[in-house]
N, C-alpha and C positions, 0 to 999 in steps of 0.2 A: 223856036228861036227867040220868040218874044220874051218868054220867061227867062231864058238864058241871058239875054241882054239885060234884063231887069236885074238879075243877080249880079252880073259883072259891074253894072253901073251903080250898085248899092254904095251907101256911105262907107268910108274907110273907118277902121277901128284902130285904137291905140295911138302910137306916134305922138303927135303933138296935142291930141285931144285930152279930154278930162278923164280918160280911163274908160275901159270897155264896160258894157253892161253885162253882168253875169246872168246867164240863162241856164238853169238846171234842166238837163234833158232827161228823158224817161230812162229808168234803170232796168225795166223789164225788157227781155229780148223780144224783138218784134216777130210777127208771124212770118215764116219763111216764104220766099217767092215760089212761083211755080218751078218745077224741075228744070225746064229749058233755060231759065234765066238765073236760077239760084247759084249755079257754079260760077257764073260770070260776076255776080254781085258779091259773093261771100267774102272775097278778099278785100273789099272796099268798106265793109262795115265794121272793121276792127276799131276804128276811131270811135264810132258811135256806141259800140257795145263795150269797148274796153276802157275808155277814158271818161265816160259820162259819170258813173258812180264815183263818189269821192274816194272810196277805198281802192279803186283801180287807177287812180291818177298817180303820176310820177311827181308832178309839181303841185304843191298845195298853195303856192304863191307864185307870182310872176317872176321869172328870171330877168336879168338885165344883160343885154348884149352890146358890145362896143366894137366897131370896126377899127382895128389898130393900124392896119396898113393894107395897101393894094399893090399888086405887082404882076408882071408878066414873067413866066418862067424862062422864056428864051426869046431874044430879039428876032431870031430867024424863023420863029414859029409862025406859020401862015394860017394856022387854024384859028377861026374866030372863037369867041366865048372862052378864051383861055386865061382871062383875067383871074387872078387868085386873090382871095381875101383872107386876111388873118383876123379872126374874130375872137375876142375875149368874152367869155360868158361867166356870169357870177350868179349863184343861187345860194341864198343864205350864206354860210361860211365857206362854201365850195367855190372854187374858181378854176376854170380850165380854158385852154386855147384850142381853137379849131382852125384848120386851113382848108378852105373850100374854094373850088373853082366856080366860075359863073355858071357853067353847065349844070353843076349840082344844084345851084339855086333855082335855075329854070326848071329842072326836074322836080324839085320840091314844089314849085308853084303849080305846075301841071298836075302833080299828084294830088294836091289839095283841091284843085278844081274838079278832078275826076271823082274824088271821094265825095265832094259836095253834090255832084251831079247824080251819083247813084244813091246817095242818101235821099235826095229829092224824089227819085223814083220810088224808093221804098215807102216814103211818107205818103205819096199819092196812092200807092197800093193799099196802105193801111186805111186811108180815108175811104176808098172804094169799098173795102171789106166791111168797115163799120157801117157804111150806108146800106150795104146789102143785108147785114145782120139786122139793122133796124127795120128793114122791109120783111124780115122773116125768111130771107133766102139763104143766109149763111148757115153754117153748121151749128152755131151757138146763138141763142137769143141774148140780146144785151141785158146785162144785169143792172136794172134800174130800181132803186128803192123809192116807194111812193112817198115816204116821209123825208126824202132828201131835201135839204135846204139849199136852194140855189145860191143864196148869198154866201154860204160857207165853202162853196167850191172854188178851187183855184182857177182863175181865168187864164187860159194859155195864151201865149203870145201868138200873134198872127204868123202864118207860115213864112211870109216874106221877111218878117222881123227876125225869126229864128235863123233863116238862111243868112241874113245879113251878119249876124253875130258869129256865124261859122265861116265866113267868106273872107279871103284876102283878095281885094279887087285887082283885076289885071292892070288897071291904071297905075297901081303902085309898083308894078314890076317893070313898066315901060322905061322909067329912068335908069333902071339897072341894065336893061338890054342895050341901050344906046352906047354907053362907054365900053361895054363888054365887046361889042362888035366893032368898035372903032380901033384905029391903029395908033392914034396919037398918044404918046406917053404923058402928055400934059393933062390928059383927061383923068389921071389917077385921083386927083382931089374930087373931081366931079363924081367919079365912080364911088369913092368912099362915102360921100354924102348921100348918094342915091341908095347905096346898099344899106346904110344906117337907117334911112327912112323906111325901106322895105322890111328890114329886120324888126323895126319897132311895130310893124303891123301885126305880124304873127306872134311876136313875143308879148304883145299887149292884150292877148285874148286867152283866157284860161282854157276854153274848149280847144282852141286851135293848138296851143302850145302842148297840150296833153295828147294830141293825135299821134298815131304811130309814125306818120310821115315826118312830123317835126321832131319827135323824140329820136328818130333815126338820124335826122340831119344834125341834131345837137349832140348825138352820141351819148345818150343817157338811157337808163333802164330803172327798173324797180330796185335794183341793187346799188344804184349810184350814190344815193344820198343817205344811206343808213350809216350813221357814224360808228356803229359798233364794228363795221368792217373796214374802217380806215378811209383815207382820202380817195377821191376819184382820180384814177390814173389814165386808163385807155379802154375804150369800148368800140366795138364795131362788128358787123356781120363778117363771118369767115366761113369757109367750107371745111367740114370735118368728115372723116371717113368711117368712124367707128360708132355711130349713134343710130342704131336701128329703131330706137324709140320714137324718133321724129316721124310724124305722119307724112307720108310721101305725096298724098293727093291734095295737100294744102298748097295752092298756087303761090301763096305769099312766102313759102319757104323753099321753093324750088331754085335750083341753080340757074342763074341768068343765062349761062352759056350752054345749057343742056341741049338746046336745039342744034348746036354745032358739034355735039358729041365730044366736046373737050373734057367732059367729066363723065364717069360712069355712074351707075345708080347708087353706088355706095357713098358717094360724096354728097353731103347734104348741108344745108345752110343752118348756122347756129349763131347766136349772139354771144360774142366773147366779152367777158368782163374781167379786166385785170385789176387786182387789189394788191396791197402790199404783201399779203400772205398767201395768195392763191390766184389761180386763173380758173374762172367758172364759165361754163358753156350753158346758155339758156336757149330755149326754143325761140324766144323773141324777147324784145325789151320789156314786155309786160308780164313775162312768165315769173312765177314765184318759186319754182322748184328747179334746181340745177339738173341738167341732163348729165353732166359730168363735171368733175372738179379735180384740178391738180393742186394739192396742198404743198407749198414749197417746203423743202427740207434741206438739210446740209448736203452739199455736193462733194464728191470726191476731190481731193486736192490735185489730182492728176488724172488725165484720161488714159494713161498707160503708154502713150506715144511720145511722151516728153514734150508735148506742146503746151503744158501749163494746165491751169485749173479748167475743169469741165464747165461749159456754159450751160445755163438753164435753157436757153433757146438758141437755135442756130438755123441759118438758111439751108435749104435743100436745093441742090442743083438738079433741075429737071431737064430731061432730054427735050421735051416739048417747050419751045421758047414762050408759048402762050400761057404756060402754067407757072405760077409763082408760089412756092411752098416754103414752109418752115416747120421745124420740129421742136417740141417742148419735152424735155426729159427731166424727170425728178423721181427719186426713189427707184422702184422697179418698173415704172411706167414711162412710156414714150408715146406721144400722139403727134400725128401729122396734121397740119392745117394749111389751107390755101387762102390767099387773098387776091384781090383784083389786079394788083400791079407789083412790080418789084420794089417800088418805093414804099408801098404799104407794108410789104414783108420786112423790109429793113426797119421801118418804124416799130413794128411789133417786136422784132427780135431785140432791138435796143431797149424798148420799154420794159419787156419782161426781164431781161438781164439787169436792167437798172433797178427794178423793184426788188429782185432777190439778192443782188450782189453789191449794189452801190452803197446803201446805208450801212453804217457800222453795226447796227442791230438787225441787219437783214437775215432772213431765215435760212439763206443758203450758206452763210458763214458758220464754221464751227466756232463756238464761243469757249469761254474758260472751261477747262476739263474736257473739251470736246463735246460739250452739251449743245443740243439744238436750241436751247433758250439762253439768252444773255442774262447777266446779273441784273436784278431789278432793285429799285429803291435807291439808286444812286442820286436821284432827285426826289422831290416830294411828289411821287407818282401814285401814292395811295397804297403802296406795298405794306401789308400788315399781316401779322401772324398771331395765333393763339394756340396754346397747347392744352391737351386733355390727357389725364392719366386714368387708365382703366375704362372699362366699357360703359359704366353708368354715365359718366360725364360726357363722353364722346357721343353716345347714342342719343342722349337727351338733346344735345346741340344739333345733331343731324335731323332729328325729328322736328325740332323747331324750324330749321331752315326749309325742310320739305313742306311743312305747313304754310310757310310764307312764300312759296314759289309762285312766280308770276307768269313764266313763259315756258321753261323747259328744265328738265332734270336729267342729268347723266349719272349712271351708276355702273361701275366696273368692279368686278370681284372675282376672286379665285373660287369662292363658294358663297352662295346667297340662299338664305332660307326665307321664303315669303311669309312664313308664320312667326317670324321673330318679333317679339315685343321690344320696342325701343325704350319703353318706360316700365318701371316696376313699382309696386306689386302689379303683376299682370292683370289681376282681376279688376283693379281699379283703373286700368288704362287700356281698355279693350281697343280703343280707337288708335292706339299707338302701334298696333301690329303693322308690320311693314306693308303687307298687301292692302290693308284698310287705308293706310295713309296714301298709298299710291292710287287707290281707287278714287278717293275723294278728289285728289288733284287732277286725275285724268278726266273725271266728269266735269271739272271746271274748265277743261280745254287745255290743260298743261300737257305738253308733249314730253313723254318719258322714254328714254333710250337706255337700254340695259345690255351690257356686254358681259357674258359669262364665259368662264373657262370650260371648254368641252374636254372632260377628263377621259382617260382610258379606263373604261369601266372595270376591267380586270384588276387594275392597280389601285383605284380609288373608289370610295363609296359615297361620294358627295351628290350623286344623282342629279346632275344639272338638267337632264331632260325633263325631270319632274318639275324642277324650279321654272323652267321655260314654259311648260304647259300651264302651270299655275299662274304665272305672271301674265301670259297672253290672254287668259280667261278673264282678267280684271276689266279690261276696256280696250277699245280699238286704238286709243292714244298711247298705249304701252307697246313699244316695239322691243323685241329681244333677239339678240344674235348670240350664238355660241361659236367659239373659235378655239383651236384650229380644226380644220377638216383633216383628220389624221391620214386617211387613205390617200387623198389627192396631194397633200403636202409632204407626206412621209415623216411628219413630226409626231413622234410618240413619247419621247422622253421629257420634253420641255412643256412648261405651263405658262399661262398668263397669270401673274402673281400680284398685279396691282390691286389696291383697295381704294376706290375713289367714289366720292359723291360730289357732284358739281351742280349747283343750283343757279340758274339764270346767268351763268358766266360771272357771277358776282362773288360767290363764296364757294370754296371747295374744301373737302375734307380728305386728308391724305395721311397715311401712316400704316400701322400694322393690323388694324381691325377690319376683318370681314364682317359683313352683315349676315351673320350666321349663328347657329347654336353654339353654346359653350363660351362665347366671347363676353357676354355681359358679366361684369363683376364690379366690385367696389374696393376701396382701399383696405377693407377688413379681410377680404378674401376668405369668405366663409366656405367651409367644407361640407356643410349639411343644409338641407332644406326640406324638412319633413314635419308636418305636411307642407306641400308645395305652396310657397308664397312668391318667391322671386324667380324660380326656374321651372317652368311648366314642362311636363312631358320629356321629350328628348333634349331639351335645353339643359336638363340636369345631366351633365356630360362629363365622362371620364374616359378618354380614348385609351388610356393605359389598361383599363379593365375590359371595356367592350366598345367596339365601333358598330353602331347600328347597321344592319343590312339594308334597311329601307327607312326613308325619311318621310314617307307619304302620310303615315299616321303620326303626325308630329306631336300630338298631345298625349300619346301613350308612352309611359315610362319605359326606358331601355334598361335602367339600373334599378335594383332594389334599394330604395332610399334608406331602408333600415339596416342595410349591411355594408353599403359601399359609399365612400365619399365622392363628391364631385371633385374634379381637378380645377382648382382656382386658376384664373387666367390674368396675367399681368401684361398690359399693353400700353402703348403711347400713341396718340393721334394728334393731328394738327389741323387747324383751319387757316386758310389763306384768303386774303382779299386783294383786289387790285390786279396789276399785271401778272403776278405769279399765278393767280387763279386762272387767268385766261391762257397762260402757258400750259397749265395742267389740262384745261379744256381742249386746247389744241392737240395735245397728245391723245386725248380720248377721240376727238374727231378723226385724227389720222388713223387710229386703230379701227374705229367704226367703219370708215369708208373702205379700208382694206378688207375687213371682214365681209362687208356688204358685197364687194365685187367678187369675192371668192365663194361666198355662201348663198347669196341671194341677188345675183346680178340683174335679174329681170322681174323682181318683185317690186311693184310700184308702192306697196305699203311700207317698204323699207327704204326710206329716202337717204340720199347722200347728205352729209352735213357740211356746213361751212364754219371754219374757225373765226372767232371774233378777234379783232386786232387790239393789241395793247396800246397802239399809238392812235391819237385822235386827229381830227382835222387840223391841218396846218393853221398857223396864226395868220391867215391870209389878210385879215382885216385889222390886225393889231390886237394888243392885249385887251384893251378896253372893250372892243367890239366882241372879242371872244368871250369875255366874262359876261357880257350882255346876253349873248346867245346861250351860254351855259345857264344863266339865271332864268332865261325863258324856258329852257328845257326842264329845269327843276319845277318852275311854276306849272308847266303843263302836266308834269307827273303828279303834282300836288292836286290838280283839278281832276285827276282821274282820266286824263286823255290817253287813249291807247291807239297806237297805229294799227290800222286794219290791213289785212291781206298782205302782210310783209313777211320777210324771212324770219324775223325774230321780233319779239315785243319785250325787250329787256326792261326790267323795272329799274327805277332809280335806286341809287345806292342808299338813299334814305329809307327805302322800303326793306332793306336787309336788316334783320335783327342783330343787335350787338349782344352776344351771349355772355352773361355775367353770372358768377356764382353768388348765391345768397344763402344765408344760414337757414337751416330747417326750422320751421315753426310747428305749431300744433296742427296746422292744416296740411302738412306735407303729405300725409297719407302713405308714407312709404311702408309703414308697417314694420319697420326695422328699428328696434330699440337700440339702446347703447350696448346690448349684449350680442355676441355672435354665437349662435347655437347654444344659448344658455350660459355662455361665459362672458364675463366682463371683458370688453375689449380694452386694448391698451389706451390709457388716457391720452387725450389730445389727438387721437388718430381717427376718430369717427366723425366724418363730415358728410352732411347731406346737402346736395346742391341742386337747386332748380335753376331755371334760366328765365331771365326777364329781359324785356326789350328796354334798352336805355337810350335816352336822347344822345345823339352823336354830338360830340363837342369838338371844337377846332383843336388841332394839334399845335404844340409849340414848335418853333423852327427846329429842323433837324440839325444835329451836330455834323460838321464836315466829315466826309467819309475818309477813313484811313484803311487802306487795303490790308485786311487781315490775312487773306490767303493769296499768295502769289503763285506764279507758275512753279511747278515742281520739277523743272528740267534738271536741277542739281541732284535730284533723287532718281538714279537710274534703276527703274524697276520694270523695265520692258513694257511700260505703259505709255501709249501715245497720248500726248496732251497738246492741244492747240494753244496758241498764244491767247492771252486775255485781250479780247477785242473791245471790251467795254471801255468807253472813254467818257470823260466828263463833257457835258455840253459846252459848246463854244460861247463866244460872247457876241454872236450875231444879233442884229436887231430882229424883231419879229417878222418884218417883211422879207428878210434875207434867209430865213430858216428854210431848210429843206423839209419835205413832208414828214421825214422820220425824226426830225429834231424837235418836234413839238410834243412834249410829254404831257400825259394826262395829270390833271391836278385834282386830287381828291384828298384834301388835307383834313382827314377825319380820324379821330381816335377816341376811345373811351378809356376811363380808368376804372380798375376793379381792385378788389381786395387781393392780397398776395397769398392768402391761405387757401387750402383745399386742393382739389383735384383739377381745377380749371385755372389757367393762367390769365394774365392780363392780355388784352388785345393791343399789341404794340407795333409801332412802325419799325421797320428793319430792312436790311439788305437781304434779298431772297434770290436764289437761283434754283430753278427746277432742273433736276438731273434724272437720268433714266438709264435703263439697260434695254436696248431693242436691236433688232436686226431685220434682215429681209423677211424671214419667216413670220415674225411677230407683228411687225408694223409696216412692212413693205418698203423699208428704207434701203437706200443704195449701198450703205455701208454699216458696219457694226458700230453702235454707240455704247461705250462703257463709262459714261461720265460719273456714275456713282462710284465705281472702282477708283477712278482717278481722283475724285474728291476725297475719298477715304485716305488714300495714300498722301495726298497733298496736305490735308489737315493734320495728319499725324506728324509728318515731317516738319511742319511749321509750328507745331505746338511748343509752347514755352515752359509750361509747368505740369500739366496733367492731361490725361485722356481718360474719359469715362465712357464705357461701352456697355450697352445692353443689347443682346441679340439672341435669336432663337437657335442659331448655329454659330460655331466658331471653327471653321475649316479653312485654313489658309496655308501658304507655303513660303519658305525662304528662297532666296535666289539659288538657282541650281536644282530646285525641285522639279523633276520632270513630269510629275503626276498632277499635283495641285498647281494651278497657274496663277491664281490671284495673289497679289503681293502685299496684302494688308499686314500680314505677319512680318514680312521683311521690313516694312516701314516702321513697325513697332520696335523690332530688334535694333534697327539702325539708330532710331531716336533714343532708345535706352542706352545703347553703347556710347552715343555722343554725350549724353548726360553723365555717364560714369567717367568717361575720359576727361570731361570738363569739371568733374567733382561738384556737380550741381544736383539738387533735388529734383526728381521727376517721378511722377506716379502714373501707373496704368492700372485701372480697376475694370475688370470684365465680369459681367453678370450674365450667366447663361442657364438654361434648364439643367436640372440635376440628371435627368434622363430624357431621351427622345420621347416625344409625345405620340408614340405609336403603340398599337395594341400588342400585348404579350410581355410576359416576364422575361428578364434578361436570360434566363436559362431555358425558356420554352423552345420547343422545336420549331415553332412557326414564327419566332421573333428574330430571324436572321437580319432583317432590316434594322432593328433596334441595335443589335450588336455591331453591324457594319458602320452605322453612324457614330457609335461610341468609338470604334476603332479609329476613324478619321479624325475625330475631335481630340482623342488622346494623342494621336500622332502629331497633331498640330501643337498641343499644349506641352506635353511632358514625356512622351515615349518615343525613343528613337532619335537618330541623328538629325532628323528634319524638324524636331520640335523646338520651340523657342526656349523653354526652361532648360532643356538639355544643353543647348548652345550657350545660354547665359550662365549656367552653373559652371561650365568649363572655364569661364573668364571671371565671373563675379563671385562664385561660391555662394555662401549663405546670404550674401547681400542681395541676391537676386530678388527676394521677396520684398525688399525695400523699394523696388522699382515696379514690379508687376505681380498681381495676385488675381485669383479666380474665385467666383462665388456663385451661389444659387439662392433660391427662395423656397421657404417651406411654411406651411400654416397648419394649425390644429383646431380642433373643436369637437363638439358632440354631434352625432348624427341627428339626434332629437333630444328633447329634454329628458334627462335620465338615461339616455342611450349611451352606447359605447363611445369612448374617446378615440378619435382617429386623427391621422395626419396624412397629408398629401403634399407633394411638391407644388409650389405655385409656378405654373408653367410660364416661363419668360418668353413672350412672343414679340416684345417690342424690338424695334430696329432703330436704335438711336446711338449717336455719339456726341458727347459734349466735350469741348476742348477749351480749356482755360477760362471757363465761364463767360465766353464771348461768342463762340460759334457752336451751332447745333445742327446735326444732320438727322433728319427724321424721314422715314420712308417705309417701303415694303420689302427692301432687299435684305436678305440674310448675308452673313459673311461666309460665303462659299462660292465655288465656281459657278454653280447654277445661276445665282443671282447677279454676280459681279462681272462676268465676262461679256455680257451683252448678246452673245450669239445663242444663249440658252434661254432661261426664263426671262420673260419681260417684267420689268420692275420700274417703279418711279419713286422719286424722293425729292426732298427739298433741303438745300443748305441755307440756313438762316444765320446771318451774321448781324449781331446787334449794332445799332447806332444810337441807342439810348442807354446811358450808363449810370450806375450807382456806385457809391463808395463801398469797397469791400476789402478783403485781405487775401493775400496770396504769399505763402511762405513767411508769414509774420510781418509782411510789409504792405503798405497801402496799395490797393489795386482797383482799377476801374473795371467792374464786372458788368456784363450786359444784362439788361432787365429780363430778356427772354431766357437766356441760358441759365443765369443764376437762379431765377425763380423755379425753373423746371428741375434743376439739380437738387435744390433744397427740398422741394416737395417730394421728389423721389426718395431722397435719403431719409426724410422724415418718416415716410411710409416704411422703408426697409429697416430702419433702425428703431422704429417705435418711439419717436421723440415727441415730447410735449411741445406745445407751441412755444413755450418759454425756453426750450432747450435748443431750438434751431440755430441760435447764434453760435452754439458750440461746434457746428460743422460749417460755418461760413467760410473758413479757410480750409480747403480740401487737402492740402499737402503737408501741413505741419504734423509732427509726431502725435500730438494730442488728438487729432482728428483721425489720421490714417491708421495708427496703431492702437491707441488707447480707446478709441471709439469704434471705428469701423471693423478692424481686424479682431478686436477683443469681443465685440458683440457677436460676430459671426462664429468665433470659436466657442463662446459660451452657449449660444443657441444650438450649435451642432452637438455639443456634449450632452445637453439636456435631451434632445430628441433621440440620441443614441441610448441614453439611459432608460428612457420611457418606452420607446418603441422597438429599438434595434432595427430600425428601418433601413431600407436600401434606397440609393447606393450608400455604401459605407467604406471608409478607409480600412476597416477591419476585415473586409471580405476580399480576398485576393484571387480566388479561383471559383469556378462554377461548382465544384464539389462542395466548397465551404458554403456557397449560397444555397445549394440543395439541402445541406445539413441544417442550416439556420431556418429555412422555410419549413422543413419537416418538424423541427422542434416547436416552432410557434403554432403551427396548425394543430399539432398534438396537444399543446397546452391550452390554446384558446378555442379550439374547435373550428374556428373560422378566422381567416385573416385576408387582407387584400393582396393583390399581386406584388406589391412592393413592401409588404409587411408593415402596414400602416395602422394596425389596431393595437391599442394599449391593453395590458392586463388590468383587471379590476383593482389590483393592489400591486405596488412595487415592493419587492423584497430587497432589503439591504441589511447589512450587518454593521452594528456599532458596538464597540467594546465586547465583541464576541456574541452579542445578542442580535437575533433577527428582528427587524423592524419593518412593519408594513406601512407604506405611504400611499396616499391617494395620488394617482397620476396627475390630476388637475392641480394639486398643490405644488408638485414639482414643475409643472408647465407654467405656473404663474411667473416664473423667473425669466421666461422667454421674452425678449424685447424685439418687436417688429417681426420681420420674416427672414432676415439675412442669415445664411448659413455658409459654411465653407464648401467649396467644390471638392468632391472626393478624388484627389489626384491618384490615390493608390487602389481604387476600386478595380477589381479584375486585372490587376497589374501583371499577373502571371499567366494570363490567358491571351491566346491569339483570337481576336474577336472577328476576324474576317470570315466571310461565308465559306463553307466547304463545298465540295463538288456535288454532294447530294442535296443541296439547297438551291432553289431557283435563283436566289440572289447572286449565286456564284457566277452565273452566266450573264448577269447584267454588267454592262460596262461600268468601270470605275467612275466615269464622268457622271453617272447618274447621281452620285452622292456629292 
């Protein structure tokens, strides 16, 4: 008792003193007690073991607490200690309010005393053990070095002094007890002062404030003050029923009422943390991994009973009045939770619904187009975008970002090849191989999460199981999930089609490029590579000729490079920064968590992820203070300070490289000269771009936003579109702002050259859109915001629409088979322009043939013919086609409004080798409208991608807010920097323009551009290719019999040709004035400009291309296509 009295009587800490003395406690776990006492003491050492190391602390500086008011809940309440205190706590830029009863304060005081008592017992035991070891009685002899210098040793504080620094004296609690037990209401002022003094005692000591007891009292956890997850909302212990992972023999986590059997063994204690975007359940406040998480998503507009919108959280009426429960429902998940009282349940329900539904940008609202994500960039929130054309530009940027990763990398793909080289020539960039890049980062501690599409092996040969094995063998920090599980979900027809790379939640890459073979390409679109310099092994890829049966021997050629060309690949990708990037990351997290629950629910190595929040801490302390905090964070990052043992260690935005194109110099090492396959490339089209880090410069103030795309309610396309809920921020002062009204300020942008295959990084309005449903992402309803955005953009277009896509399968209203209505939107917009007698252009670029194995006439190519059937049905054949309907009303003027094109390239397979041609496979998924809005993503124009219930897709709508002077229809026009530069670069590549000729296509709709330049170039190139190769597809071949005849003729003449008749004869025979003249094919091909050719509308026009009964595709549902 003497020592106990001595501890209680120790000097007080904090309060009005000069500040506590900091005592660093031992970080090593102590030797456990004997079995009979260890179970009793284990639950009281959490403070000593959990908060002593700095990495385990929640507070790294002392918080401040203020007693705002004191009250009694009811005048008739005869229970003592019912005095209630309203406490306002502030820590850094975080501020929150607590309502505590005096009983809770007393419980905290006794808990601290009990913890100190058991710590003292353990310290005594350690001293005894050390004494026994010094006598040689213990298990281990003490480790004493003879040459230890006593003067260099740290002299520990005396035991009593250590205890004093961990103690809150009982004398400090006595003034709190007196008014709490009293009945006079005049004592409230006295109680307020007494509680403030007591609060200062434990808030003034770093060790005490980081104890589990105090953290529980203050309702804080390791997740509370991480700014990337948003402001602190509500935290508390709750009971949950579905978490078998929690260790049941831990006394600190047992239900307090289990002794009375009011809970069964399935109900367990967990620390619930509410954030603006999710509700996380932790084992305790000091845990760093969530046991479970509900990521908030768009809720149904009605619960089906006519009672209005579905709530995120709702109370549950229990039969037992001693039980107080509530339910949280989001997506396809619903979890039950219990709290200690009905009042706490009401608080939780209100707080959860408030977080998800109250703010205009809340995650439970459907936003414009019905998207899960609101429009970004309405203020200077750091929303930026940068485009990349073709694989070289995009892959180089992705490699640079991976190399600079600081905390975590997310990768999501339809197909992923670990052996893919992101930089070429591949021999000079061995370290750029994807698996090598990821291995380097994983060994540095970067956490890597990869989501792969699990294909149906009988239908696809992408071998995702090999990719998974290869990736998992890299390092333990690489986690891989494949989805979906076909058998359990019954999903066989649909795929995960997104292509994403997200680095540190700071930059993401989105678009049409998978990290797989065949995608790397340049603007030259070379058809040959012999000997291999750019495309090693199976990366020399032509799926029209042969699809490899195995990808495991990646460096072994599949094609004979001396006989077959590769199929060039045209694509468009995009990088996003700021809130849009975090929206894309949120989509990944949502899909990852859903796949983890379905595929690996009990694998601890596969963690649940938490989405970062686009909103930052409220301006609780005013703008000046916020800037000061932000400046401090930047300085900390500059000094290399890294938070330990946290959920995420995001790097500063200053650490993210700004990717800029630079002209090639002698040290580029690309090995690619100005020729393509021995031929001079078109002047002005050969650009070699590396990437360099650039100093980030402040951006000029943004122009006021003018809404480019409104709701498309006026366009009745049977598409559900929610109102645009995005609103401009109000004019409240910083102190009046709600937590969601404080937008992040990252006013950074760089300027780059306009030329080449890499765009400038520009500030813009961005909205992430997607196609998901219950099977693909676990959402409660289907989201088809990409479909809605396409239709709305087209309907609101003023002058032109430019589309590049891998497919074009759509339907007019009344089409019972094809359900997406992109075609209907185009038809209506063209008819409106015709009726208004205004110029309006629609240009659509698609592949000349589907990129699947087999000749059009081959017996095993039914899929190729089926896709051709549906595309021709959309474009020009039958009463459901757009050209058929427009011709009925517009006649020959139809082509003044809409036209279709493809891309083709030629070259030699090797120096002196045969001259060959191949289509340039259009895989990009973009739409540019009026040089002001751009849609980029993974979605094709077909029902699979657009309806939401089928393939999962993601895209982004980028609306410019930085404009340049341009022309439209011969008149001045404010064109967006992003959209205009992307279109001009694409058209420069397609048309083969010199840099000095780009101004000739600045106006996309006037006759001199549309007809004299675009249509004329396509027609001329098509004629030349037909003269030289007689390649397919061709408008001259209308039947399969004619195709067989042509194929037989060229095989007989050449001895060998490609599946699409892509090899030229050594000499071209022509007649002039009755005399035969032989011409070198290369001489004729020199007149080709760019890659643009006309789409063959009459190819196979006399054939029914649908599968027949003896082909397996006949039995596949039409929705498959």
